[in-house]
C-alpha positions as CSV (number, residue, x, y, z in Angstrom):
1,X,98.7,23.3,-24.8
2,X,101.6,22.5,-22.7
3,X,100.5,25.4,-20.2
4,X,97.0,24.1,-19.7
5,X,98.1,20.7,-19.4
6,X,100.5,21.6,-16.7
7,X,97.8,23.6,-14.8
8,X,95.6,20.7,-15.0
9,X,98.0,17.9,-14.0
10,X,100.1,19.7,-11.4
11,X,98.7,22.9,-10.0
12,X,95.1,21.8,-9.4
13,X,95.8,18.6,-7.6
14,X,98.0,20.4,-5.3
15,X,95.6,23.2,-4.6
16,X,93.0,20.7,-4.0
17,X,95.3,18.9,-1.4
18,X,95.9,21.9,0.6
19,X,92.4,22.9,0.8
20,X,91.5,19.4,1.9
21,X,94.1,19.4,4.7
22,X,92.9,22.7,5.8
23,X,89.7,21.4,6.0
24,X,90.6,18.4,8.0
25,X,92.6,20.5,10.3
26,X,89.8,23.0,11.3
27,X,87.2,20.2,11.7
28,X,89.5,18.1,14.1
29,X,90.9,21.0,16.1
30,X,90.2,20.9,19.9
31,X,87.8,23.9,20.9
32,X,89.5,26.8,22.9
33,X,89.7,26.5,27.0
34,X,86.9,28.6,28.5
35,X,87.9,31.2,31.4
36,X,85.3,31.7,34.0
37,X,84.8,35.6,35.0
38,X,85.4,36.3,38.6
39,X,84.3,39.6,40.4
40,X,87.1,42.0,41.1
41,X,87.4,43.6,44.8
42,X,88.3,47.3,45.0
43,X,91.0,48.3,47.3
44,X,90.1,51.0,49.8
45,X,91.2,52.2,53.1
46,X,88.7,52.2,56.0
47,X,88.5,53.4,59.6
48,X,86.2,52.1,62.6
49,X,83.9,54.6,63.9
50,X,84.7,55.5,67.3
51,X,83.5,57.9,70.1
52,X,86.0,60.7,70.8
53,X,85.9,63.9,72.8
54,X,86.4,67.1,71.1
55,X,86.5,70.7,72.1
56,X,84.1,72.9,69.9
57,X,85.8,76.3,69.1
58,X,85.8,79.1,66.9
59,X,88.1,81.9,66.2
60,X,87.9,85.6,65.5
61,X,90.2,88.7,65.3
62,X,90.3,92.0,67.0
63,X,92.3,94.9,68.2
64,X,93.5,95.0,71.8
65,X,92.3,98.0,74.0
66,X,92.7,98.6,77.7
67,X,89.9,97.4,80.1
68,X,89.7,100.8,81.8
69,X,90.6,104.3,80.6
70,X,90.8,107.7,82.6
71,X,91.0,111.2,81.1
72,X,92.5,113.8,83.7
73,X,89.7,116.7,83.2
74,X,90.3,119.8,84.8
75,X,87.1,120.5,87.0
76,X,88.3,124.0,87.9
77,X,90.4,126.4,85.8
78,X,93.7,128.1,86.9
79,X,97.4,128.3,86.1
80,X,99.5,124.9,86.4
81,X,101.8,125.4,89.4
82,X,103.1,121.8,89.3
83,X,102.9,119.1,86.7
84,X,104.7,115.7,87.4
85,X,107.8,115.3,85.5
86,X,107.1,111.5,85.3
87,X,103.9,112.6,83.2
88,X,105.3,111.6,79.8
89,X,103.6,109.5,77.3
90,X,104.4,105.8,77.5
91,X,105.3,106.0,81.4
92,X,103.4,103.7,83.7
93,X,102.3,105.6,87.0
94,X,101.0,104.1,90.1
95,X,97.7,104.6,91.6
96,X,97.5,107.8,93.8
97,X,100.3,109.6,91.6
98,X,99.9,113.4,91.9
99,X,99.5,114.6,88.1
100,X,98.9,118.3,88.4
101,X,98.6,121.2,90.8
102,X,96.7,124.4,89.8
103,X,97.2,127.7,91.5
104,X,95.2,127.8,94.9
105,X,95.2,131.5,95.3
106,X,91.9,132.3,93.9
107,X,90.0,129.3,95.8
108,X,91.9,130.5,99.1
109,X,90.3,133.8,98.7
110,X,86.9,132.2,97.8
111,X,87.2,130.4,101.2
112,X,88.4,133.7,103.1
113,X,85.4,135.6,101.6
114,X,82.8,132.7,102.6
115,X,84.2,132.5,105.9
116,X,83.9,136.3,106.2
117,X,80.4,136.3,105.1
118,X,79.4,133.4,107.6
119,X,80.7,135.7,110.5
120,X,78.8,138.6,109.4
121,X,75.6,136.6,109.1
122,X,76.1,135.1,112.5
123,X,76.6,138.4,114.1
124,X,73.4,139.8,112.3
125,X,71.7,136.9,113.8
126,X,73.0,137.5,117.4
127,X,71.9,141.2,116.7
128,X,68.4,140.2,116.0
129,X,68.3,138.1,119.0
130,X,69.3,141.0,121.2
131,X,66.7,143.5,119.2
132,X,63.9,140.8,120.2
133,X,64.8,141.2,123.9
134,X,64.8,145.1,123.6
135,X,61.6,145.1,121.7
136,X,59.8,142.8,124.3
137,X,61.1,145.2,127.1
138,X,59.7,148.1,125.2
139,X,56.4,146.5,124.3
140,X,56.0,146.0,128.0
141,X,56.6,149.7,128.9
142,X,54.2,150.8,125.8
143,X,51.5,148.7,127.1
144,X,51.7,150.0,130.6
145,X,51.6,153.5,129.0
146,X,48.5,152.5,126.8
147,X,46.9,151.5,130.3
148,X,47.4,155.2,131.4
149,X,46.3,156.8,128.2
150,X,43.2,154.5,128.4
151,X,42.3,155.7,132.0
152,X,43.0,159.2,131.1
153,X,40.5,159.2,128.1
154,X,37.7,157.4,130.4
155,X,38.2,160.1,133.1
156,X,37.9,162.9,130.5
157,X,34.8,161.4,129.0
158,X,33.3,161.3,132.5
159,X,34.2,165.0,133.1
160,X,33.1,165.8,129.5
161,X,29.6,164.0,130.1
162,X,29.5,166.0,133.5
163,X,30.2,169.3,131.9
164,X,33.4,170.0,133.7
165,X,35.7,169.9,130.7
166,X,35.5,171.1,127.2
167,X,35.5,169.1,124.1
168,X,39.0,169.9,123.2
169,X,40.3,168.1,126.4
170,X,38.2,165.0,125.3
171,X,39.8,165.2,121.9
172,X,43.2,165.6,123.2
173,X,42.9,162.6,125.4
174,X,41.6,160.3,122.7
175,X,44.4,161.4,120.5
176,X,46.9,160.6,123.0
177,X,45.3,157.4,123.5
178,X,45.3,156.4,119.7
179,X,48.9,157.5,119.5
180,X,49.9,155.2,122.3
181,X,48.1,152.3,120.6
182,X,50.2,153.0,117.4
183,X,53.4,152.8,119.5
184,X,52.2,149.4,121.0
185,X,51.4,148.2,117.3
186,X,54.8,148.9,116.0
187,X,56.5,147.3,118.8
188,X,54.1,144.2,118.2
189,X,54.8,144.1,114.4
190,X,58.7,144.6,114.8
191,X,58.5,141.5,117.2
192,X,56.4,139.6,114.7
193,X,59.1,140.2,112.0
194,X,61.8,138.9,114.2
195,X,61.2,135.0,113.7
196,X,61.3,135.8,109.9
197,X,64.3,137.9,109.9
198,X,66.2,135.2,112.0
199,X,65.1,132.5,109.5
200,X,66.2,134.5,106.6
201,X,69.4,135.2,108.3
202,X,69.8,131.3,109.1
203,X,69.4,130.5,105.3
204,X,71.8,133.0,104.3
205,X,74.4,131.4,106.8
206,X,73.5,128.1,104.9
207,X,74.2,129.7,101.6
208,X,77.5,131.0,103.0
209,X,78.4,127.6,104.3
210,X,77.5,126.2,100.9
211,X,79.8,128.7,99.2
212,X,82.5,127.7,101.8
213,X,82.0,123.8,101.0
214,X,82.1,124.7,97.3
215,X,85.4,126.8,97.6
216,X,87.0,124.1,99.8
217,X,85.9,121.5,97.1
218,X,87.6,123.6,94.3
219,X,90.3,124.0,96.2
220,X,90.9,120.3,96.4
221,X,90.0,119.9,92.7
222,X,93.2,122.0,91.8
223,X,95.3,118.8,92.5
224,X,94.6,115.8,90.1
225,X,95.6,112.3,91.3
226,X,95.5,109.1,89.2
227,X,92.7,106.6,90.5
228,X,94.5,103.4,89.3
229,X,97.7,102.1,88.0
230,X,97.7,103.3,84.1
231,X,99.9,104.0,81.1
232,X,100.1,107.8,79.9
233,X,98.6,107.9,76.5
234,X,98.6,111.5,75.9
235,X,99.7,114.8,77.9
236,X,98.5,118.3,76.9
237,X,99.6,120.5,79.7
238,X,102.8,122.1,80.8
239,X,103.8,124.0,84.1
240,X,102.8,127.6,83.9
241,X,100.0,127.1,81.3
242,X,96.5,128.2,82.1
243,X,94.1,125.3,82.3
244,X,90.4,126.0,81.4
245,X,87.7,124.1,83.0
246,X,87.0,120.9,81.4
247,X,90.3,120.8,79.7
248,X,91.8,117.4,79.4
249,X,95.3,117.5,81.0
250,X,96.4,114.0,80.1
251,X,94.7,110.6,79.1
252,X,95.6,107.1,80.6
253,X,95.1,103.3,79.8
254,X,94.9,101.0,82.8
255,X,97.3,98.2,83.0
256,X,95.5,96.0,85.1
257,X,93.4,94.2,82.4
258,X,92.8,94.4,78.4
259,X,89.9,93.7,76.2
260,X,89.7,92.5,72.6
261,X,86.5,92.8,70.8
262,X,86.7,89.8,68.7
263,X,84.5,89.7,65.3
264,X,82.9,86.3,64.9
265,X,80.2,84.7,62.7
266,X,76.8,84.8,64.2
267,X,76.3,81.3,62.8
268,X,79.3,80.2,64.3
269,X,78.7,81.7,67.7
270,X,75.2,80.4,67.7
271,X,76.6,76.9,67.2
272,X,79.0,77.2,69.8
273,X,76.4,78.2,72.5
274,X,74.2,75.6,71.4
275,X,77.0,73.1,72.1
276,X,77.6,74.6,75.4
277,X,73.9,75.0,76.6
278,X,72.6,72.2,78.9
279,X,70.6,69.7,77.0
280,X,66.9,70.5,75.9
281,X,68.1,74.4,76.4
282,X,68.0,76.7,73.6
283,X,70.7,79.4,72.5
284,X,69.3,82.9,72.7
285,X,70.8,85.2,70.2
286,X,69.4,88.4,71.6
287,X,72.7,90.2,72.4
288,X,71.1,92.0,75.6
289,X,70.5,88.6,77.4
290,X,73.5,87.0,76.3
291,X,75.7,88.4,78.7
292,X,73.8,86.9,81.5
293,X,73.8,83.4,79.8
294,X,77.8,83.6,78.9
295,X,79.0,83.4,82.3
296,X,77.2,80.1,83.0
297,X,78.3,78.3,80.0
298,X,82.0,77.5,81.0
299,X,83.4,79.0,77.8
300,X,87.3,79.5,77.8
301,X,89.0,82.1,75.6
302,X,92.6,82.3,74.7
303,X,94.4,85.4,73.0
304,X,97.0,84.7,70.4
305,X,99.6,86.9,69.0
306,X,102.0,85.8,66.1
307,X,105.4,87.4,66.1
308,X,107.2,85.7,62.9
309,X,107.5,82.2,63.6
310,X,106.5,82.6,67.4
311,X,103.0,82.5,68.8
312,X,102.5,84.0,72.5
313,X,99.2,83.0,74.1
314,X,97.3,84.9,77.0
315,X,94.4,83.0,78.9
316,X,91.3,85.1,79.1
317,X,87.5,85.0,79.8
318,X,84.4,85.9,77.9
319,X,83.1,88.9,79.3
320,X,80.3,90.0,77.3
321,X,78.6,90.4,73.7
322,X,78.7,93.5,71.8
323,X,75.3,95.3,71.4
324,X,75.3,95.5,67.7
325,X,76.2,93.6,64.5
326,X,78.5,94.9,62.0
327,X,76.3,95.7,59.1
328,X,79.5,95.5,56.8
329,X,80.5,91.8,57.7
330,X,77.4,90.7,59.6
331,X,79.8,89.5,62.4
332,X,79.2,90.2,66.1
333,X,81.8,91.3,68.6
334,X,82.5,89.0,71.6
335,X,84.5,90.8,74.4
336,X,87.3,88.8,75.7
337,X,88.9,90.3,79.0
338,X,92.6,89.4,79.8
339,X,93.7,90.1,83.5
340,X,97.3,91.0,84.2
341,X,98.0,92.1,80.7
342,X,101.3,94.0,81.7
343,X,102.2,92.5,84.9
344,X,102.8,88.9,83.1
345,X,105.0,90.7,80.8
346,X,108.9,89.5,80.5
347,X,111.0,91.9,78.6
348,X,112.7,90.4,75.5
349,X,110.4,87.2,75.9
350,X,106.9,88.0,76.3
351,X,105.7,91.4,75.6
352,X,102.6,93.1,77.4
353,X,99.2,93.0,75.7
354,X,99.6,96.5,74.4
355,X,96.7,98.7,73.0
356,X,96.5,98.4,69.2
357,X,98.0,94.9,68.9
358,X,95.9,92.8,66.1
359,X,95.3,89.5,67.8
360,X,93.4,86.2,67.1
361,X,90.9,85.1,69.8
362,X,90.0,81.4,70.3
363,X,86.6,80.7,72.1
364,X,86.3,77.1,73.3
365,X,83.1,75.3,74.7
366,X,83.3,72.6,77.2
367,X,84.3,69.1,75.5
368,X,81.6,66.9,74.0
369,X,81.6,63.5,73.0
370,X,80.5,61.9,69.7
371,X,81.6,59.6,66.5
372,X,84.3,61.6,64.6
373,X,85.0,61.1,61.1
374,X,87.3,63.1,58.5
375,X,85.6,65.7,56.7
376,X,86.4,64.5,53.5
377,X,84.5,61.0,54.2
378,X,81.1,62.9,54.3
379,X,80.3,64.1,50.8
380,X,76.6,65.6,50.2
381,X,75.3,64.2,53.7
382,X,76.5,60.8,52.8
383,X,79.2,58.3,54.0
384,X,80.4,54.9,52.3
385,X,80.3,52.1,54.6
386,X,81.6,48.3,54.5
387,X,79.3,45.8,55.6
388,X,80.1,42.3,56.8
389,X,80.2,40.9,53.5
390,X,83.1,43.6,52.5
391,X,80.3,45.2,50.3
392,X,79.9,48.8,49.9
393,X,77.0,50.5,51.5
394,X,75.7,54.2,51.3
395,X,74.4,55.7,54.5
396,X,72.7,58.9,54.8
397,X,74.1,60.9,57.8
398,X,73.7,64.2,59.6
399,X,76.5,66.2,61.4
400,X,76.4,68.4,64.5
401,X,79.9,69.9,64.2
402,X,82.4,70.6,61.5
403,X,85.6,71.9,62.6
404,X,88.9,71.9,60.7
405,X,89.3,68.6,58.9
406,X,87.0,66.5,61.3
407,X,83.5,66.5,61.6
408,X,81.0,64.8,64.4
409,X,78.3,62.8,63.0
410,X,74.9,63.2,64.9
411,X,73.0,60.4,63.3
412,X,73.2,57.7,60.5
413,X,76.0,56.1,62.0
414,X,76.8,53.5,64.7
415,X,79.9,52.8,66.7
416,X,82.0,50.1,65.2
417,X,80.9,50.7,61.6
418,X,83.5,50.4,58.8
419,X,84.0,53.9,57.0
420,X,85.6,54.2,53.5
421,X,88.0,57.1,53.7
422,X,89.6,56.9,50.3
423,X,88.3,57.8,46.9
424,X,85.9,55.4,45.4
425,X,85.1,55.5,41.6
426,X,82.6,54.9,40.4
427,X,80.5,54.4,43.6
428,X,78.2,51.3,43.3
429,X,76.0,50.2,46.0
430,X,76.9,46.5,46.8
431,X,80.4,46.4,45.1
432,X,82.8,44.3,46.5
433,X,85.8,46.0,48.4
434,X,89.3,44.8,49.6
435,X,89.6,46.9,52.7
436,X,92.9,48.0,54.7
437,X,92.7,49.8,57.9
438,X,94.2,53.1,57.9
439,X,95.9,52.9,61.3
440,X,97.5,56.5,60.9
441,X,94.3,58.1,60.2
442,X,92.8,56.6,63.3
443,X,95.9,57.8,65.4
444,X,95.3,61.4,63.8
445,X,91.7,61.2,64.3
446,X,92.3,60.5,68.1
447,X,94.6,63.3,68.4
448,X,92.8,66.1,66.5
449,X,89.7,65.1,68.5
450,X,91.3,65.0,72.2
451,X,89.8,67.7,74.1
452,X,92.4,70.2,74.6
């Protein structure tokens, strides 16, 4: 009884008092202060779209080879009497150097024989001239004798008709007349053959003279000389060796110029040509017609050789386009010519452009001007812009050139537009931006886009 009384008189009133105080406090407490939500701006880096000059260029690789080569091929056979001691692999010889002399004995004999044949034929021609004069005189005598025989025959016929002579006398006179006519005919035939014989003899003299010219030409061919300054690439003949006709005694590489057939992408070359062509012109990809177009495009070429950390550069010119496309790589060969490949060398500092070097060729078109952006700022043909209210706008653009880390915008962007160059995620059209101008990137674009 005591416990229930305590619960009723003490515990219950205290509990009710606490509940009432809590209810009073909740009812009379001031409401929480409200915080207004504000739009948060995203920090981004921007650049201002400006036009710069850029030099379109493409690169390819290839092996160096001489622009001219020469094979010293023996046009006649014979024993090598003389071989130039300087004819050694790697040696550079000037133009006109005597390389090899073959034995001239056989060719001197051929010249002597041809001269003898000419003299004999000329003597025979003189003999025919004298024979013609003799036959002409003999013909005159034989014709006079024929006239006598004709009168004898006429007289015998009259006497026979008058019965003064026998038939035998008439027949003898007729036989003598016929015999004389035969002699006249023979002399006339001999005279008629003389012009043909003289013509045949003249042609024979021409043949002998041609043989003489051939022998003299072959004698001159016994000496091989170098037509232009060149470097010896190979030697296959020695003194005393018999050299057959058609044998290659030595091979040479010209030192005045070198060529590199650089393999480049057909698409890249087409783009470079399009940018080089005048307005409203089209690039022709027919290799046969490209050669005529190339020289009028103002293309520049440079050849780069990397030796460790050092790079050596030669200036060249685009000479022509290869006639075929490599079926394995799908690339097209652009042949670049470098003049003074050897004369510009400096021992220990600048090596000559030697056959077999693997080099990089850089082709450059004339500079063009346009709006330049970092390549990373263009994603799937879109760029992010900042409008006058500092809100994000998405613009569709087309590019005309992508080179290295930069790209040129053809349409969809205007000069002065602010372009976002930092990553934005998520990309929401119209979102508020807090912009910071990227001065360093602008300077880098100006340097990268500047015409070289």
